[in-house]
C-alpha positions in Angstrom: 0.0 0.0 0.0 1.4 3.4 -1.0 2.1 5.7 1.9 -0.4 8.4 0.9 -3.1 5.9 0.4 -2.3 4.3 3.8 -2.5 7.7 5.6 -5.8 8.5 3.9 -7.1 5.2 5.0 -5.9 5.8 8.6 -7.6 9.3 8.6 -10.8 7.8 7.4 -10.8 5.0 10.0 -10.0 7.5 12.7 -12.9 9.8 11.7 -15.3 6.9 11.5 -14.3 5.7 14.9 -14.8 9.2 16.4 -18.1 9.7 14.6 -19.7 6.3 15.3 -18.0 5.6 18.7 -17.1 2.2 17.4 -13.8 0.4 16.9 -12.3 0.5 13.4 -9.1 -1.3 12.1 -6.9 -1.8 9.1 -5.8 -5.1 7.7 -2.4 -6.5 8.6 0.3 -3.9 8.0 4.0 -4.4 7.3 6.4 -2.8 9.9 7.1 0.0 7.5 3.4 0.7 7.2 3.0 0.6 11.0 5.8 3.1 11.3 4.2 5.3 8.7 0.9 5.5 10.6 2.7 6.0 13.9 4.6 8.9 12.5 1.5 10.4 11.0 -0.3 10.1 14.4 2.6 11.9 16.2 2.4 14.8 13.7 -1.4 15.0 13.5 -2.9 13.3 16.6 -6.2 11.7 15.6 -9.3 11.9 17.8 -9.1 8.2 18.6 -6.3 6.2 20.3 -4.3 3.9 18.1 -3.2 0.4 19.1 -1.2 -2.0 17.0 -1.7 -5.7 17.5 -1.0 -8.8 15.4 -2.4 -11.4 17.7 0.6 -11.8 20.0 3.1 -9.2 21.2 5.9 -10.9 19.3 4.1 -10.6 15.9 5.8 -8.5 13.2 2.8 -7.8 11.0 0.1 -6.0 13.0 -3.2 -4.3 12.3 -3.9 -0.7 13.5 -6.9 -0.5 15.8 -8.7 2.8 16.4 -10.3 2.7 19.9 -13.4 4.7 20.8 -13.3 6.9 23.9 -15.0 4.3 26.2 -12.6 1.4 25.3 -9.3 1.2 27.3 -6.4 -0.8 25.9 -6.6 -3.1 28.9 -10.1 -4.0 27.9 -9.3 -4.6 24.2 -9.6 -8.3 23.3 -7.6 -8.9 20.1 -9.1 -12.4 19.7 -12.3 -10.7 18.6 -10.5 -9.3 15.6 -7.7 -11.6 14.8 -7.9 -15.4 14.4 -5.3 -18.2 14.0 -5.1 -21.7 12.7 -2.6 -24.5 13.3 -1.5 -26.5 10.2 0.3 -29.7 10.8 2.2 -31.5 8.0 2.0 -35.3 8.2 5.4 -35.8 6.5 8.1 -33.3 5.9 8.5 -29.7 7.2 7.2 -27.1 4.7 8.7 -23.6 5.2 7.3 -20.1 5.6 7.4 -19.5 1.9 5.5 -22.8 1.2 2.7 -21.8 3.6 2.5 -18.3 2.2 2.3 -19.6 -1.4 -0.4 -22.1 -0.5 -2.5 -19.5 1.3 -2.2 -16.9 -1.5 -3.0 -19.7 -4.0 -6.4 -20.0 -2.3 -7.2 -16.4 -3.3 -6.4 -14.9 0.0 -4.9 -11.4 -0.2 -1.5 -10.9 1.6 -3.0 -8.2 3.9 -5.5 -10.6 5.3 -2.6 -12.7 6.6 -0.5 -11.8 9.5 2.6 -13.6 10.7 3.2 -17.3 9.9 5.3 -19.0 12.6 6.8 -22.4 11.5 7.9 -24.7 14.3 9.2 -28.0 12.8 6.1 -29.8 11.4 3.6 -27.3 12.7 2.7 -23.8 11.4 0.7 -21.1 13.1 -1.1 -18.7 10.7 -2.5 -15.5 12.0 -5.3 -14.2 9.9 -8.4 -12.0 9.7 -11.5 -13.8 11.0 -13.1 -13.3 7.5 -10.7 -15.8 5.9 -10.3 -18.2 8.9 -13.0 -20.7 7.7 -11.7 -20.6 4.1 -8.3 -21.6 5.3 -9.7 -24.4 7.6 -11.7 -25.9 4.8 -9.3 -25.5 1.9 -5.7 -25.5 3.1 -5.0 -29.2 2.8 -1.7 -29.1 0.8 1.4 -27.0 1.3 4.1 -27.5 -1.3 4.4 -31.3 -1.7 3.0 -32.1 1.7 -0.5 -32.7 2.9 -1.5 -30.8 6.0 -4.3 -30.9 8.5 -5.7 -27.6 10.0 -7.5 -26.7 13.2 -8.5 -23.5 14.9 -6.3 -22.5 17.8 -6.6 -19.8 20.5 -4.1 -17.0 20.2 -3.0 -17.6 23.8 -2.2 -21.3 23.0 0.3 -20.5 20.2 3.9 -21.2 21.2 6.3 -18.4 20.6 9.3 -19.1 18.4 12.6 -18.2 19.9 14.3 -15.3 18.2 18.0 -15.9 17.7 20.2 -12.9 17.9 23.8 -11.9 18.0 24.6 -9.3 20.6 27.1 -6.6 19.6 28.6 -3.7 21.4 30.5 -0.7 20.0 31.1 3.0 20.4 30.3 6.0 18.2 31.0 9.7 18.3 27.3 10.5 17.7 24.1 8.6 17.2 23.8 9.2 13.4 22.8 6.5 11.0 26.1 6.0 9.2 28.1 5.7 12.4 25.6 3.3 14.2 25.0 1.1 11.1 28.8 0.8 10.6 29.3 -0.2 14.2 26.5 -2.8 14.1 27.6 -4.6 10.9 31.3 -4.1 11.2 31.8 -2.1 8.0 33.7 1.2 7.6 31.7 4.4 8.0 32.7 5.4 4.4 31.2 2.2 3.1 28.1 2.6 5.2 27.6 6.1 3.9 27.7 4.8 0.3 25.2 2.1 1.1 22.8 4.7 2.6 23.2 6.9 -0.4 22.5 3.9 -2.7 19.2 3.3 -0.9 20.3 0.0 0.7 19.7 1.0 4.3 16.4 1.3 6.1 15.6 2.8 9.5 12.5 1.5 11.1 11.7 -0.3 7.8 11.7 3.0 5.8 14.4 3.9 3.3 16.6 6.7 4.5 19.1 8.5 2.3 20.5 10.9 5.0 23.7 9.6 6.5 23.1 11.9 9.5 19.6 10.6 10.4 19.2 10.4 14.2 19.1 6.9 15.7 17.9 6.0 19.2 17.3 2.8 21.3 14.4 0.7 19.9 15.2 1.6 16.3 15.5 -1.2 13.7 18.3 -0.8 11.1 18.6 -3.0 8.0 21.4 -3.0 5.6 20.8 -5.0 2.4 23.4 -7.7 2.1 24.5 -7.4 5.7 21.5 -8.0 7.9 19.0 -6.4 10.3 19.1 -5.6 13.9 17.8 -3.4 16.7 19.5 -0.8 18.9 18.8 -2.0 22.5 20.7 0.4 24.6 23.0 3.4 24.7 24.7 5.1 27.6 28.0 6.1 29.1 31.0 7.5 27.3 34.7 6.6 26.8 37.4 9.0 27.9 37.5 10.3 24.4 33.8 11.1 24.5 32.5 8.2 22.3 29.1 6.7 23.3 28.6 3.1 24.2 25.9 1.3 22.1 24.4 -2.2 22.4 22.5 -3.9 19.6 21.1 -7.2 18.6 21.5 -8.6 15.1 18.7 -10.9 14.0 20.0 -14.3 12.8 
């Protein structure tokens, strides 16, 4: 979804939530789309609160929910708006791409599907309730393997362990070229070239400025090198360089 179209959709959903006093929501959004809506909401605060949820806190693809004034986040029950199914392969272990291809082959649009977590012979597919029954009735083959499906409660889905490599380094300032260079062990000059070539994203959005500010919680991706998150910064060396900790996703 183009960014302008995405923001227009968010504005419309927010106005509808405010006018009808009812919850409204998008389909599943990519991390970049989520960041786009979050940035828009910071610049132009909508009349309704925004909550992002993909079914579990660990989900990467999430929908944006616009909450009416009477609904607190603590009272929001995501299971009313997001479903999940468990698919088990009798033989073999199909991968994420296999499950995605099989679901799309059933005529299901990508934005109706959230994360797909594959754990050995089982896969857990987060989806919009409108396509849950279609998946349960028709998803019987993934790649070369037959699968059996069943509805599963969101709270019963096991969370896959995220494997990371922890790195620590120092920088003179928290600018993108310096931080990305430290994270991925490349020279700052090389990193600057990668940024200018459009091969670096900050919070899933392409950034062409080498001096873009970076802070803890930001996700940096360098095409060909990997993706990771800044987890902590603090303290300085005798020469005034800042300590930075990060995690590189394996």
